[in-house]
C-alpha positions as CSV (number, residue, x, y, z in Angstrom):
1,X,-0.1,-0.2,-0.2
2,X,1.2,3.7,-1.2
3,X,1.5,6.3,1.9
4,X,-0.6,9.9,0.3
5,X,1.4,11.8,2.9
6,X,4.2,12.5,1.3
7,X,4.6,14.3,-2.0
8,X,6.2,12.1,-5.3
9,X,9.0,13.1,-5.3
10,X,8.9,13.3,-9.6
11,X,6.1,15.5,-8.6
12,X,7.4,17.6,-7.5
13,X,10.7,18.5,-9.0
14,X,7.5,18.7,-12.1
15,X,5.7,21.6,-9.6
16,X,9.0,23.1,-8.5
17,X,10.7,23.9,-12.6
18,X,7.1,25.1,-13.2
19,X,7.3,27.8,-10.5
20,X,10.5,28.7,-11.7
21,X,9.6,28.7,-14.5
22,X,7.5,32.2,-13.9
23,X,9.4,33.9,-11.6
24,X,11.6,33.9,-15.3
25,X,9.2,34.5,-17.3
26,X,7.8,37.2,-14.8
27,X,11.7,38.9,-14.3
28,X,11.8,39.3,-18.3
29,X,8.4,40.5,-18.6
30,X,9.1,42.8,-16.3
31,X,12.7,43.5,-18.4
32,X,10.8,43.9,-21.1
33,X,8.3,45.8,-20.1
34,X,10.9,48.7,-18.7
35,X,12.5,49.5,-21.6
36,X,16.0,46.9,-20.8
37,X,15.6,44.4,-23.3
38,X,14.1,44.0,-26.8
39,X,11.4,42.0,-28.4
40,X,13.5,39.5,-29.6
41,X,15.4,39.1,-26.5
42,X,12.1,38.6,-24.6
43,X,11.0,35.8,-27.8
44,X,14.9,34.8,-26.9
45,X,14.8,35.0,-23.2
46,X,11.1,32.7,-23.7
47,X,13.0,30.3,-25.5
48,X,15.6,29.5,-23.4
49,X,13.9,29.4,-20.6
50,X,11.2,27.0,-22.0
51,X,14.3,25.0,-22.7
52,X,15.8,25.3,-19.0
53,X,12.8,24.6,-17.2
54,X,10.2,22.3,-19.7
55,X,6.8,24.1,-18.2
56,X,4.2,21.9,-19.1
57,X,1.9,24.9,-19.9
58,X,5.4,26.5,-21.4
59,X,5.2,24.3,-24.8
60,X,1.8,25.7,-25.8
61,X,2.2,29.4,-25.0
62,X,3.3,32.0,-28.0
63,X,5.6,34.0,-28.1
64,X,4.8,38.2,-28.0
65,X,4.6,39.7,-31.8
């Protein structure tokens, strides 16, 4: 019988990656909105964040155009 009181380590890692992706994207968005990076740089960083963190929803999110 499986102990359901302990979080599944694989699930916890997936959630941590999702959280890290969201934080990285928030920072990237602030940089873009502040004019510190260009639209092209924003898209490149977004692609790198998706590659680095492998978020579940990141694969279907569109780039900024």
